[in-house]
N, C-alpha and C positions, 0 to 999 in steps of 0.2 A: 373318620374314615381311616382304616389301617392300610398301609401300603406294605406289601410283602417285598422283601429285598433278598438278594442272593445270599447264600450261606458263604461265610469265609472259611474255605477248606484249607487244612494244613496237614503237614506230615503226621501230626499227632491225633487229629480228629477224623482223618479220612476214613479209617476203617469203620468207626461208629456211624458216621453220617452217610457214607456212600455204600460201603460193602455190606453193612448190616441193615440197610434201609429196606423197608417193606414196600416202598414205591420206587418207580424208576427215578434215576438221578441224572440230570444233564450237568456235566462238569466242564467249565470253561477254563482251560489252561492259558494263562496270559502273563504279560509283564508290563511294567510301567512304561518302558521305552518302545513298546511295539505299537506302531501306527494303526495297523488293521485291528489290533485288539481294542484300541480306544473306539474304533468305529463300531465294532460289534457289541461292545460293553452295554450301551443303553438298550439294545435289543434283548440281550440276556436278562437285564433288569426287568424289562416289560414282561418277558416270559415268566419270571418268578412270580409276578402278580397274577398273571393269567392262569398259571398251573397250580396255584396254592391249593393244597389239599389233595392234588392228583399226582404231582411229581415234585421232587426237590430240584432246585436249581442252585448250583454252587460255583465258586470260582477258586482256582488255585494259582497263586502268584508263583511262577516257576523259579524266580530268583530267591524267594524266601523258603521254598519247599522243594529242595532238590531230590529228596528221597522218593516222593510219590511221582514226581516228574520223570525220574529215571526208571522207576518201576514200570511205567506205562510207555516208556521209550518216546517221550515227547521231544521231537527234534525241530519242528517248526510250529510257530504259534501265529494266530490263535488256533488251538486244537480243541475241539469240543467232543467229549466222549459221553456216550449214553450208557449208563450201567443199569442192569436189571438183575436182581438176585445175586449181587456181588460180582457179576461178569460184565465185561464190555460187550454190548450188543450192537453198537453203531459208533461210527467215528466220522467227524466232519473236520477237515483242515482248511483254514482260511476263512476270511470274512464272507459269509453267504447271506442271502436275503432271509428275513424272518420267516417267510413262508416255507423255506426249505427246512429250517430248524423245527418249526411246528409240525410239519409232515413227518419228520423222522421221530420226533418225540411222541406224536399221536400214535404212531405205529407200535409203540411199546406200552401204551396204556391198556 
């Protein structure tokens, strides 16, 4: 049984994996020291499995990837951005229930 996991997104692969993706991409901006990020992390991992083949799910560590974090003006984390055709189409800030993430992701499929 293969388990899909989230993509590790970085300043260097962000354009290829997110902006040039032909499927919607949910990007979780997080950091190791962020409590709410740790709470929502497992939910994001579950979504990666559930949406395999329909959407990409990735994570950006804001401490390790300052360029992409600044480009999208990430000021508070967790921040989850949904990209479609290279554009931000939705944004969720803070730890929210899985049902909220699913609803917003489903709207872009």
